[in-house]
C-alpha positions as CSV (number, residue, x, y, z in Angstrom):
1,M,-6.1,14.4,-37.4
2,A,-7.4,17.2,-35.4
3,D,-10.0,17.1,-32.8
4,D,-11.8,20.2,-31.7
5,A,-13.5,17.4,-28.5
6,L,-11.1,18.6,-25.0
7,H,-9.9,15.4,-23.3
8,Q,-9.1,15.6,-19.5
9,I,-6.3,13.9,-18.1
10,V,-7.3,11.5,-15.5
11,R,-3.9,9.5,-14.3
12,L,-0.4,8.7,-15.8
13,G,0.5,5.9,-17.9
14,A,3.6,3.8,-17.5
15,Q,5.3,5.7,-19.9
16,G,5.0,8.7,-18.2
17,D,1.9,9.9,-20.6
18,G,-1.0,11.3,-19.2
19,V,-4.4,9.3,-20.2
20,A,-7.3,10.4,-21.4
21,D,-11.0,8.1,-21.8
22,G,-11.8,8.5,-25.6
23,P,-14.8,6.8,-26.9
24,D,-12.8,3.9,-28.1
25,G,-10.5,3.7,-25.0
26,D,-7.6,5.0,-23.2
27,L,-6.3,8.1,-24.9
28,F,-2.2,8.6,-24.1
29,V,-1.4,12.4,-23.9
30,P,2.2,13.3,-24.2
31,G,3.5,15.9,-22.0
32,I,-0.1,17.0,-20.1
33,L,-0.5,15.6,-16.4
34,P,-3.6,14.7,-14.4
35,G,-5.9,17.3,-14.3
36,E,-5.1,19.2,-17.2
37,T,-7.2,19.2,-20.4
38,A,-5.6,18.5,-24.1
39,R,-6.8,18.9,-27.4
40,R,-5.8,17.0,-29.8
41,T,-4.1,18.7,-32.9
42,G,-2.9,16.3,-35.2
43,D,-2.5,12.3,-35.6
44,N,0.0,12.2,-33.0
45,S,0.5,16.3,-32.0
46,W,-1.3,17.6,-28.4
47,S,-2.3,21.1,-27.4
48,F,-2.5,22.0,-23.8
49,V,-5.2,24.0,-23.0
50,G,-6.6,25.7,-19.7
51,A,-4.5,26.2,-16.1
52,P,-1.6,24.0,-15.4
53,S,-1.9,21.3,-13.0
54,P,0.3,22.6,-10.0
55,H,1.9,19.8,-10.1
56,R,3.9,21.0,-13.1
57,R,7.2,22.1,-13.0
58,P,7.4,25.5,-14.0
59,I,10.5,26.3,-15.5
60,P,12.0,23.3,-17.0
61,L,15.8,22.0,-16.3
62,C,17.2,21.6,-19.5
63,P,17.1,24.1,-22.9
64,H,16.2,21.5,-25.0
65,V,14.1,19.2,-23.6
66,A,11.2,20.6,-25.4
67,A,12.9,19.4,-28.6
68,C,15.1,16.7,-27.3
69,G,13.7,13.0,-27.3
70,G,15.8,11.9,-24.2
71,C,13.6,13.4,-21.0
72,R,10.3,12.2,-21.3
73,V,9.0,13.7,-18.4
74,Q,10.7,16.9,-16.7
75,H,7.3,18.6,-16.6
76,M,6.5,17.1,-13.6
77,S,6.9,18.6,-10.3
78,D,9.9,16.5,-8.1
79,D,6.8,14.9,-6.0
80,L,4.8,14.1,-8.7
81,Y,7.9,12.1,-10.6
82,R,8.9,10.3,-7.4
83,T,5.6,9.0,-6.7
84,W,4.9,8.2,-10.6
85,K,8.4,6.5,-10.9
86,S,8.1,4.6,-7.9
87,S,4.5,3.2,-8.8
88,L,6.2,1.5,-11.4
89,L,8.0,-1.3,-9.4
90,V,4.9,-1.3,-7.3
91,Q,2.5,-2.0,-10.4
92,A,5.0,-4.7,-11.6
93,L,5.2,-6.7,-8.4
94,A,1.6,-6.3,-8.2
95,M,0.9,-7.8,-11.6
96,G,2.9,-11.2,-10.3
97,G,1.2,-11.4,-7.4
98,L,4.0,-10.3,-5.2
99,S,3.0,-8.8,-2.0
100,V,6.5,-7.0,-0.5
101,R,6.3,-3.9,-0.2
102,P,9.1,-1.8,-2.2
103,D,11.6,-0.1,-0.1
104,P,12.0,4.1,-0.9
105,M,13.1,4.6,-4.5
106,L,16.9,5.7,-4.3
107,S,17.8,8.5,-7.1
108,V,21.2,9.4,-8.7
109,P,21.6,12.7,-8.5
110,L,21.4,15.1,-11.4
111,G,24.2,15.7,-13.8
112,S,25.6,12.3,-13.2
113,R,25.5,9.7,-16.1
114,R,28.7,9.0,-17.3
115,R,27.9,7.3,-20.8
116,A,25.6,8.5,-23.5
117,T,25.6,8.3,-27.2
118,F,24.9,11.3,-29.5
119,G,23.5,11.3,-33.3
120,G,25.5,13.1,-35.7
121,V,24.8,15.4,-39.0
122,W,26.6,17.0,-41.4
123,E,25.7,20.6,-41.4
124,D,27.5,23.2,-43.6
125,G,30.3,21.8,-43.9
126,R,30.6,20.2,-40.2
127,V,29.5,18.1,-38.1
128,E,26.7,18.5,-34.9
129,L,25.8,16.0,-32.4
130,G,23.2,15.4,-30.5
131,F,19.8,13.5,-29.5
132,H,16.7,13.1,-31.7
133,G,13.6,14.5,-31.0
134,P,10.8,12.1,-29.4
135,S,9.9,9.8,-32.5
136,S,12.0,12.0,-35.1
137,H,14.6,11.6,-36.7
138,T,15.5,15.6,-36.3
139,L,18.1,16.2,-34.7
140,E,18.7,18.5,-31.8
141,R,22.2,20.1,-31.3
142,I,23.0,19.4,-27.6
143,T,24.9,22.4,-25.5
144,A,23.8,21.7,-22.3
145,C,22.3,19.0,-20.3
146,A,20.5,18.2,-17.1
147,V,21.4,14.5,-16.8
148,L,24.7,13.8,-18.1
149,L,28.1,14.4,-16.4
150,P,29.3,18.6,-17.3
151,E,33.0,17.0,-18.8
152,V,30.8,14.8,-21.1
153,V,28.9,17.8,-22.3
154,D,31.3,20.3,-22.1
155,A,33.9,17.7,-24.3
156,L,31.1,17.9,-27.2
157,P,32.5,21.0,-29.2
158,V,36.0,19.0,-29.3
159,L,34.1,15.8,-30.2
160,E,32.1,17.3,-33.1
161,A,35.7,18.5,-34.1
162,I,37.1,14.8,-34.0
163,A,34.1,13.6,-35.8
164,Q,34.1,15.5,-38.7
165,R,37.9,14.9,-39.3
166,V,37.2,10.9,-39.0
167,S,34.1,10.9,-41.1
168,A,33.0,11.2,-44.4
169,R,30.3,13.7,-45.6
170,S,28.6,11.0,-47.1
171,T,27.7,8.8,-43.4
172,A,26.1,10.2,-40.4
173,P,28.4,9.5,-37.5
174,R,27.3,8.1,-34.1
175,V,29.4,9.1,-30.9
176,T,29.3,7.2,-27.5
177,V,31.1,8.3,-24.7
178,L,32.0,6.9,-21.8
179,A,33.4,9.1,-18.7
180,A,35.8,6.8,-17.6
181,D,37.3,7.7,-14.0
182,N,40.6,8.8,-15.5
183,G,38.8,10.4,-18.5
184,L,36.5,10.3,-22.0
185,D,36.8,6.8,-24.0
186,V,34.9,7.7,-27.0
187,A,34.0,5.1,-29.6
188,I,32.8,6.5,-33.3
189,E,31.1,5.0,-35.5
190,G,29.3,5.4,-39.2
191,R,29.5,3.8,-42.8
192,A,32.4,5.7,-43.8
193,L,35.3,6.9,-42.8
194,A,37.2,10.0,-44.4
195,A,39.0,10.1,-47.0
196,G,43.0,10.7,-47.3
197,K,45.4,11.6,-44.4
198,I,44.4,12.2,-41.3
199,D,46.8,14.3,-38.9
200,L,46.6,12.1,-36.1
201,A,49.0,14.0,-33.6
202,E,46.5,17.2,-34.1
203,I,43.9,14.9,-32.8
204,A,45.9,14.0,-29.8
205,K,46.3,17.2,-29.2
206,T,42.9,18.1,-29.2
207,A,41.6,15.0,-27.4
208,R,43.9,15.7,-24.1
209,R,42.2,19.3,-24.4
210,A,39.4,17.6,-23.8
211,R,40.9,14.8,-21.3
212,I,39.6,11.9,-24.0
213,V,42.2,8.7,-22.8
214,R,40.7,6.8,-25.6
215,I,39.3,6.3,-29.1
216,T,38.4,4.1,-31.5
217,V,36.7,4.3,-34.7
218,G,34.6,2.0,-36.6
219,G,35.5,-0.3,-33.9
220,A,39.1,-0.4,-34.5
221,P,41.4,1.7,-32.6
222,F,42.6,4.3,-33.6
223,L,44.5,6.7,-30.6
224,M,45.2,5.6,-27.0
225,L,46.6,8.1,-24.6
226,E,45.9,5.5,-21.6
227,P,43.8,2.9,-21.3
228,P,40.5,3.9,-19.9
229,V,39.6,2.7,-16.1
230,V,36.8,2.1,-14.0
231,R,37.0,1.3,-10.5
232,F,34.2,-2.0,-8.8
233,G,35.0,-2.6,-5.0
234,G,38.3,-0.5,-4.9
235,V,39.5,-2.4,-8.2
236,D,40.5,-0.8,-11.6
237,V,39.2,-2.3,-14.4
238,S,40.0,-1.1,-17.8
239,P,36.8,-1.9,-20.1
240,P,36.8,-2.9,-23.8
241,P,35.7,-0.4,-25.9
242,G,31.9,-0.1,-26.4
243,A,31.8,-2.2,-22.5
244,F,28.5,-2.3,-20.7
245,L,28.8,0.1,-17.9
246,Q,25.3,1.4,-15.2
247,A,24.6,4.7,-16.6
248,T,26.3,6.3,-13.3
249,R,29.4,5.6,-10.9
250,A,26.5,6.5,-8.0
251,T,24.4,3.7,-9.4
252,D,27.5,0.8,-9.2
253,E,27.9,2.1,-5.7
254,V,24.1,1.7,-4.9
255,L,23.7,-1.5,-6.2
256,A,26.8,-3.0,-4.5
257,G,25.6,-2.3,-1.1
258,L,22.4,-3.3,-1.5
259,V,23.7,-6.9,-2.9
260,M,26.7,-7.4,-0.4
261,T,23.2,-7.3,1.7
262,G,21.5,-9.3,0.1
263,I,23.6,-12.3,-0.1
264,G,24.2,-11.8,3.3
265,K,27.2,-14.4,5.0
266,A,27.5,-16.3,1.7
267,R,31.3,-17.3,1.0
268,R,30.8,-19.0,-2.2
269,V,28.6,-16.4,-4.7
270,A,27.6,-17.7,-8.4
271,D,27.7,-13.9,-9.9
272,L,25.4,-14.4,-13.4
273,F,25.8,-11.8,-16.1
274,A,28.5,-10.6,-14.4
275,G,30.1,-8.3,-17.0
276,L,33.0,-6.2,-15.9
277,G,32.4,-7.3,-12.7
278,T,30.5,-4.7,-10.9
279,L,29.6,-6.6,-8.4
280,S,31.7,-9.4,-8.5
281,L,34.6,-7.7,-7.5
282,P,32.5,-5.8,-4.2
283,M,31.6,-9.3,-3.4
284,A,35.1,-10.9,-3.8
285,S,35.9,-8.6,-0.7
286,Q,34.0,-11.5,1.3
287,A,33.4,-14.6,-1.2
288,R,34.6,-16.7,-4.0
289,V,32.8,-15.8,-7.2
290,L,32.5,-17.2,-10.0
291,A,31.7,-14.9,-12.6
292,V,29.7,-15.8,-15.5
293,D,29.3,-14.1,-19.2
294,S,29.3,-14.9,-22.6
295,D,31.4,-12.1,-23.8
296,P,35.7,-12.6,-23.3
297,D,36.5,-9.4,-24.1
298,L,34.4,-8.4,-20.2
299,L,35.6,-11.5,-19.1
300,K,39.4,-10.7,-20.3
301,A,39.0,-6.7,-18.7
302,L,37.5,-8.7,-15.2
303,G,40.5,-11.7,-14.6
304,D,43.2,-8.6,-15.5
305,G,41.9,-6.1,-13.1
306,V,42.0,-9.2,-10.4
307,A,45.6,-10.2,-11.3
308,R,46.1,-6.5,-10.5
309,A,44.7,-6.2,-7.0
310,Q,45.4,-6.6,-3.7
311,G,43.1,-8.7,-0.7
312,L,41.0,-10.5,-2.7
313,K,38.6,-14.0,-2.5
314,P,39.5,-16.1,-5.6
315,V,37.0,-14.4,-8.6
316,D,36.9,-17.6,-11.3
317,R,35.8,-16.8,-14.6
318,L,33.1,-18.9,-16.8
319,R,32.6,-18.2,-20.4
320,R,28.9,-19.6,-20.8
321,D,25.8,-18.0,-22.6
322,L,23.1,-18.2,-19.9
323,F,20.3,-18.0,-22.3
324,R,21.1,-21.2,-24.0
325,D,23.0,-23.0,-21.4
326,P,22.1,-21.7,-18.3
327,L,23.5,-23.3,-14.9
328,S,22.2,-26.4,-14.0
329,P,20.7,-27.2,-10.3
330,R,23.8,-29.1,-9.7
331,E,26.1,-26.7,-10.6
332,L,24.3,-23.8,-8.5
333,D,23.9,-26.5,-5.8
334,A,27.6,-25.4,-5.0
335,F,26.3,-21.8,-4.1
336,D,25.6,-20.3,-0.6
337,A,23.7,-17.4,-2.8
338,V,23.6,-16.1,-6.3
339,V,23.1,-12.6,-8.1
340,L,21.7,-12.2,-11.7
341,D,22.0,-9.0,-13.6
342,P,20.3,-9.7,-17.0
343,P,19.6,-7.6,-19.4
344,R,16.0,-6.5,-19.9
345,A,15.2,-10.0,-21.8
346,G,15.3,-11.1,-17.9
347,A,16.2,-14.9,-17.0
348,S,13.3,-16.7,-17.6
349,T,15.6,-20.1,-18.2
350,Q,18.2,-19.6,-15.5
351,S,15.2,-18.6,-13.1
352,A,13.7,-22.0,-13.0
353,A,17.1,-23.8,-12.9
354,L,17.1,-21.9,-9.3
355,V,14.1,-23.3,-8.5
356,R,15.3,-26.9,-8.8
357,S,18.5,-25.9,-6.9
358,K,19.8,-26.4,-2.9
359,V,20.4,-22.5,-3.7
360,K,19.3,-20.4,-0.2
361,R,20.1,-16.9,-1.1
362,V,19.2,-15.2,-4.5
363,V,19.7,-11.5,-5.6
364,M,18.4,-10.3,-8.8
365,V,19.1,-7.0,-10.5
366,S,16.9,-5.5,-13.3
367,C,16.8,-3.0,-15.4
368,N,12.8,-4.2,-16.5
369,P,10.5,-4.6,-14.2
370,G,7.9,-6.7,-16.6
371,T,10.5,-9.6,-16.7
372,L,12.2,-9.2,-13.1
373,Q,8.2,-9.7,-11.7
374,R,8.0,-12.8,-14.4
375,D,11.1,-14.1,-13.2
376,L,10.5,-13.8,-9.1
377,A,6.9,-15.0,-9.4
378,T,8.6,-18.3,-11.1
379,L,11.2,-18.3,-8.2
380,V,8.6,-17.5,-5.4
381,G,6.0,-20.1,-7.1
382,G,9.3,-22.6,-6.5
383,G,9.7,-22.1,-2.7
384,F,11.7,-18.8,-2.4
385,R,10.2,-15.4,-0.3
386,L,10.7,-12.3,-1.6
387,E,12.4,-10.3,1.2
388,R,12.8,-7.3,-0.2
389,A,12.4,-5.1,-3.4
390,V,14.2,-1.6,-4.1
391,A,13.6,0.8,-7.0
392,I,16.7,2.8,-8.6
393,D,15.9,5.6,-10.5
394,Q,19.0,5.9,-12.4
395,F,18.2,6.6,-16.0
396,L,16.6,10.3,-15.4
397,F,12.7,11.9,-16.6
398,T,12.4,8.5,-18.6
399,P,10.4,5.6,-17.6
400,H,13.4,3.2,-17.7
401,L,13.9,2.0,-14.1
402,E,16.2,-0.4,-12.5
403,A,15.6,-2.6,-9.5
404,V,17.2,-4.9,-7.1
405,A,15.3,-7.7,-5.5
406,V,16.5,-10.3,-2.4
407,L,14.7,-13.5,-1.6
408,S,15.5,-16.8,0.3
409,R,14.7,-20.5,0.5
410,R,11.4,-20.7,2.5
């Protein structure tokens, strides 16, 4: 619905949209900054009117930014962006009644993201890979990216060629890429595979040129030139296909440093939602660790890495769904410190059990400030003191934020 009225943007919302005062409440205007003016041109579209804000970035960092839905806030200046992104954690803590002042936000470098999932379409008899536009099914073919590692972007033509050979024309392939430490790990998904004979030798030759070490298709092994390897705390781990990792290698190092500082001199630590051992393995340099996760493939990969390593304290593994069956207070009492890195849903039940335990120190890693403040409020209300909170911007130019909180028993 078009609207001739002009709307002055007065602040930024939690998703990075400009916010104007409308007759029926807040109006959220994507791409417009405080101090700028917008006019509605359709139900979900706005046009920019008048002079730009001095906080508007004059030259986009990426040629695809207007059509790609990956980066929502590249139009902000560096100073405005940091102020807005840092405020997400400040506001979340305030909503939970938590008064600690967060450390200055830490950020990963441009061009450092190591994993991405690309959509695919058939166009003129060939597969094209890219990202969907904002709230759109339209695919923007990617030839450059401000946040991805260059080796991932450079491999896209090869990935398109491989996806074209293994995918049927009736499907829209989806390609997930992880830049492991020794090459690219590629997973191709789709409703159907290409019929007829596939020249595996030719695909292997093409893969080597792009430093692809493994390809899985439809969840099944397809090509293995060598196992992909990622390193945590000096230990090499080979992730199973599709395994969750932090978005950048820099994030691994930052999180490990914050967690090691947070657990202090603990000698017995439980790492809950441990995954591949991003935090378990660095902590095992000083403490005996119990790594708990619900995914047996992740725990096996972690165990295989420990078996090849030297100089670590013991790393015990426990398969357990911590949402349905959290560690009990009595089980938790065996540990000097507990580290949690739950998914976006947080760890409300496990936090309640920690309150009833004798654990002295807790470090929580979160990718959702909303559920983080909820769980921290539970811990603080149950006798813990929030010592430190740190925001980590690993999802550049998006409203997604990683955070670490350190607590001690009062």
